[in-house]
Backbone as a printed PyTorch tensor [residue, N CA C, xyz], in Angstrom:
tensor([[[ -6.9360,   7.9610,  11.4130],
         [ -6.1820,   7.6090,  10.2150],
         [ -6.0110,   6.0960,  10.1320]],

        [[ -5.7690,   5.6400,   8.9720],
         [ -5.5610,   4.2220,   8.6820],
         [ -4.2900,   3.6980,   9.3490]],

        [[ -4.3450,   2.4880,   9.8670],
         [ -3.1880,   1.8550,  10.4980],
         [ -2.6120,   0.8050,   9.5450]],

        [[ -1.4140,   1.0310,   8.9950],
         [ -0.8100,   0.0940,   8.0370],
         [ -0.6530,  -1.3190,   8.5870]],

        [[ -0.5220,  -1.4510,   9.8900],
         [ -0.3430,  -2.7650,  10.5040],
         [ -1.5740,  -3.6500,  10.3220]],

        [[ -2.7190,  -3.0550,   9.9940],
         [ -3.9590,  -3.8080,   9.8130],
         [ -4.0530,  -4.4960,   8.4600]],

        [[ -3.2110,  -4.1300,   7.5200],
         [ -3.2800,  -4.7070,   6.1710],
         [ -2.8270,  -6.1700,   6.1930]],

        [[ -3.5980,  -7.0080,   5.5340],
         [ -3.2210,  -8.4160,   5.4140],
         [ -1.8700,  -8.4920,   4.7050]],

        [[ -0.9530,  -9.2530,   5.2450],
         [  0.3610,  -9.4280,   4.6480],
         [  1.4330,  -8.5160,   5.2010]],

        [[  1.0500,  -7.4840,   5.9710],
         [  2.0440,  -6.5400,   6.4970],
         [  3.0980,  -7.2460,   7.3250]],

        [[  2.6690,  -8.1490,   8.1840],
         [  3.6210,  -8.8240,   9.0750],
         [  4.5720,  -9.7530,   8.3220]],

        [[  4.2580, -10.0870,   7.0850],
         [  5.1290, -10.9460,   6.2740],
         [  6.2480, -10.1720,   5.5770]],

        [[  6.1630,  -8.8430,   5.6050],
         [  7.1680,  -8.0010,   4.9450],
         [  8.3810,  -7.8120,   5.8410]],

        [[  9.5510,  -7.6490,   5.2350],
         [ 10.7650,  -7.3120,   5.9790],
         [ 10.6720,  -5.8490,   6.4290]],

        [[ 11.4250,  -5.4810,   7.4420],
         [ 11.3670,  -4.1250,   8.0170],
         [ 11.5240,  -3.0030,   6.9890]],

        [[ 12.5120,  -3.0550,   6.0770],
         [ 12.6200,  -1.9620,   5.1090],
         [ 11.3800,  -1.8450,   4.2080]],

        [[ 10.7940,  -2.9730,   3.8770],
         [  9.6060,  -2.9700,   3.0260],
         [  8.3900,  -2.4830,   3.8040]],

        [[  8.3300,  -2.8090,   5.0860],
         [  7.2570,  -2.2760,   5.9270],
         [  7.3220,  -0.7550,   5.9790]],

        [[  8.5240,  -0.2190,   6.0440],
         [  8.6850,   1.2400,   6.0820],
         [  8.1820,   1.8700,   4.7870]],

        [[  8.4980,   1.2570,   3.6520],
         [  8.0070,   1.7560,   2.3600],
         [  6.4830,   1.7670,   2.3600]],

        [[  5.8820,   0.6920,   2.8560],
         [  4.4230,   0.6130,   2.8980],
         [  3.8370,   1.6820,   3.8120]],

        [[  4.4620,   1.9220,   4.9510],
         [  3.9580,   2.9560,   5.8650],
         [  4.0400,   4.3360,   5.2230]],

        [[  5.1460,   4.6260,   4.5120],
         [  5.2800,   5.9070,   3.8000],
         [  4.1870,   6.0330,   2.7410]],

        [[  3.9970,   4.9610,   1.9880],
         [  2.9380,   4.9440,   0.9780],
         [  1.5850,   5.2460,   1.6190]],

        [[  1.2800,   4.6040,   2.7400],
         [ -0.0270,   4.7780,   3.3780],
         [ -0.2960,   6.2290,   3.7600]],

        [[  0.6850,   6.8990,   4.3050],
         [  0.5070,   8.3130,   4.6740],
         [  0.2270,   9.1440,   3.4260]],

        [[  1.0250,   8.9610,   2.3980],
         [  0.8330,   9.7290,   1.1530],
         [ -0.4930,   9.3960,   0.4930]],

        [[ -0.8020,   8.1140,   0.4250],
         [ -2.0180,   7.6490,  -0.2280],
         [ -3.2500,   8.1560,   0.5180]],

        [[ -3.2310,   8.0240,   1.8380],
         [ -4.3520,   8.4740,   2.6640],
         [ -4.5940,   9.9630,   2.4820]],

        [[ -3.5370,  10.7330,   2.4530],
         [ -3.6680,  12.1820,   2.3150],
         [ -4.1010,  12.6110,   0.9220]],

        [[ -3.9740,  11.7390,  -0.0590],
         [ -4.3580,  12.0690,  -1.4280],
         [ -5.8690,  11.9710,  -1.6560]],

        [[ -6.5830,  11.2980,  -0.7590],
         [ -8.0130,  11.0740,  -0.9300],
         [ -8.8080,  11.9260,   0.0420]],

        [[ -9.9690,  12.3620,  -0.4010],
         [-10.8750,  13.1140,   0.4620],
         [-11.5550,  12.2030,   1.4670]],

        [[-12.2040,  12.8000,   2.4270],
         [-12.8610,  12.0460,   3.5090],
         [-13.8270,  10.9920,   2.9780]],

        [[-14.6030,  11.3250,   1.9530],
         [-15.6220,  10.4100,   1.4480],
         [-15.0280,   9.1980,   0.7400]],

        [[-13.8630,   9.3460,   0.1530],
         [-13.2500,   8.2570,  -0.6090],
         [-12.3580,   7.3510,   0.2280]],

        [[-11.9670,   7.7910,   1.3820],
         [-10.9550,   7.0650,   2.1600],
         [-11.3750,   5.6490,   2.5500]],

        [[-12.6340,   5.4500,   2.9080],
         [-13.0540,   4.1220,   3.3560],
         [-12.9170,   3.0920,   2.2330]],

        [[-13.3540,   3.4330,   1.0230],
         [-13.2690,   2.4620,  -0.0700],
         [-11.8500,   2.3400,  -0.6270]],

        [[-11.0060,   3.3170,  -0.3790],
         [ -9.6160,   3.2770,  -0.8390],
         [ -8.6530,   2.7620,   0.2230]],

        [[ -9.1790,   2.3030,   1.3300],
         [ -8.3260,   1.8120,   2.4160],
         [ -7.5630,   0.5660,   1.9660]],

        [[ -6.2300,   0.5540,   2.0820],
         [ -5.4530,  -0.6350,   1.7330],
         [ -5.8360,  -1.8220,   2.6230]],

        [[ -6.1600,  -2.9310,   1.9790],
         [ -6.5740,  -4.1310,   2.7130],
         [ -5.5150,  -5.2290,   2.6910]],

        [[ -4.6850,  -5.2410,   1.6380],
         [ -3.6740,  -6.2940,   1.5170],
         [ -2.4230,  -5.7300,   0.8570]],

        [[ -1.2770,  -6.2180,   1.3180],
         [  0.0050,  -5.8130,   0.7450],
         [  0.8730,  -7.0550,   0.5830]],

        [[  1.5670,  -7.1210,  -0.5540],
         [  2.4820,  -8.2430,  -0.7780],
         [  3.5160,  -7.8490,  -1.8170]],

        [[  4.6160,  -8.5770,  -1.8150],
         [  5.6340,  -8.3810,  -2.8320],
         [  5.1770,  -9.0420,  -4.1200]],

        [[  5.4560,  -8.3930,  -5.2310],
         [  5.1250,  -8.9280,  -6.5430],
         [  6.2640,  -8.5500,  -7.4920]],

        [[  6.2370,  -9.1030,  -8.6780],
         [  7.2840,  -8.8050,  -9.6580],
         [  6.6670,  -8.7030, -11.0510]],

        [[  7.2760,  -7.8640, -11.8640],
         [  6.9360,  -7.7760, -13.2770],
         [  8.2220,  -7.5610, -14.0580]],

        [[  8.1090,  -7.1760, -15.3250],
         [  9.3040,  -7.0040, -16.1560],
         [ 10.2310,  -5.8970, -15.6590]],

        [[  9.7140,  -5.0040, -14.8000],
         [ 10.5160,  -3.9060, -14.2640],
         [ 11.1680,  -4.2370, -12.9270]],

        [[ 10.8260,  -5.3730, -12.3440],
         [ 11.4230,  -5.7650, -11.0740],
         [ 10.3950,  -6.0290,  -9.9970]],

        [[ 10.8630,  -5.9900,  -8.7590],
         [ 10.0160,  -6.2860,  -7.6040],
         [  9.3700,  -4.9990,  -7.1030]],

        [[  8.1090,  -5.1100,  -6.6900],
         [  7.3760,  -3.9610,  -6.1730],
         [  6.3840,  -4.4480,  -5.1200]],

        [[  5.7920,  -3.5100,  -4.4000],
         [  4.7030,  -3.8420,  -3.4900],
         [  3.3930,  -3.7530,  -4.2520]],

        [[  2.5770,  -4.7620,  -4.1120],
         [  1.2310,  -4.7440,  -4.6830],
         [  0.2770,  -4.4930,  -3.5310]],

        [[ -0.4490,  -3.3800,  -3.5990],
         [ -1.3800,  -3.0010,  -2.5400],
         [ -2.7910,  -3.0410,  -3.1020]],

        [[ -3.6360,  -3.8490,  -2.4770],
         [ -5.0270,  -3.9780,  -2.8920],
         [ -5.9060,  -3.2210,  -1.8980]],

        [[ -6.8040,  -2.4020,  -2.4490],
         [ -7.6780,  -1.5680,  -1.6240],
         [ -9.0330,  -2.2360,  -1.4110]],

        [[ -9.8180,  -1.6700,  -0.4980],
         [-11.1340,  -2.2120,  -0.1550],
         [-12.0560,  -2.2730,  -1.3660]],

        [[-11.8780,  -1.3790,  -2.3260],
         [-12.7420,  -1.3760,  -3.5100],
         [-12.2680,  -2.3430,  -4.5950]],

        [[-11.1940,  -3.0990,  -4.3180],
         [-10.6900,  -4.0840,  -5.2700],
         [ -9.5980,  -3.5840,  -6.1930]],

        [[ -9.4070,  -2.2800,  -6.2810],
         [ -8.3170,  -1.7410,  -7.1070],
         [ -6.9880,  -2.0440,  -6.4340]],

        [[ -5.9470,  -2.2070,  -7.2560],
         [ -4.6200,  -2.4120,  -6.6770],
         [ -3.6270,  -1.4910,  -7.3490]],

        [[ -2.5410,  -1.2460,  -6.6330],
         [ -1.5300,  -0.2920,  -7.0690],
         [ -0.1350,  -0.8920,  -6.9600]],

        [[  0.7150,  -0.5190,  -7.9190],
         [  2.1540,  -0.7620,  -7.8180],
         [  2.6970,   0.3040,  -6.8770]],

        [[  3.4960,  -0.0790,  -5.9100],
         [  4.1350,   0.8800,  -5.0170],
         [  5.6400,   0.7370,  -5.1900]],

        [[  6.2940,   1.8500,  -5.5150],
         [  7.7320,   1.8500,  -5.7540],
         [  8.4990,   1.9020,  -4.4380]],

        [[  9.8040,   1.7630,  -4.5120],
         [ 10.6210,   1.7690,  -3.2930],
         [ 10.7100,   3.1460,  -2.6390]],

        [[ 10.1340,   4.1640,  -3.2550],
         [ 10.0760,   5.4970,  -2.6480],
         [  8.6980,   5.7990,  -2.0480]],

        [[  7.7850,   4.8380,  -2.1580],
         [  6.4370,   5.0450,  -1.6220],
         [  5.4730,   5.6700,  -2.6020]],

        [[  5.9110,   5.8890,  -3.8400],
         [  5.0240,   6.4200,  -4.8780],
         [  4.2080,   5.2590,  -5.4400]],

        [[  3.0730,   5.5610,  -6.0350],
         [  2.2150,   4.5030,  -6.5790],
         [  1.6820,   4.8850,  -7.9620]],

        [[  1.3130,   3.8370,  -8.6750],
         [  0.6330,   4.0300,  -9.9670],
         [ -0.2500,   2.8420, -10.2570]]])
C-alpha cells in the first residue's frame, strides 16, 4: 500500500493535518483498482485556500489534483 509519508510536503503539515491526509490516503487508495493505483498515487500535498476556506491540495502522479476536506473526503 501507499505510504503517505512519501508525499512531497507531508513533513511540512501540522500533526492534525497529517492525520487528515493519512485518512484520505486509505480511502483514496481503496477507491481505485489495482491497475489505476500507480497513476493515482498522491505525489504532493499542501495547504491551499479558495472562497470556501482552507483545504488540502493533493496532486497525483498523473497530474490530477483533488480538494481534500477536513474529514478526508475529496472532490
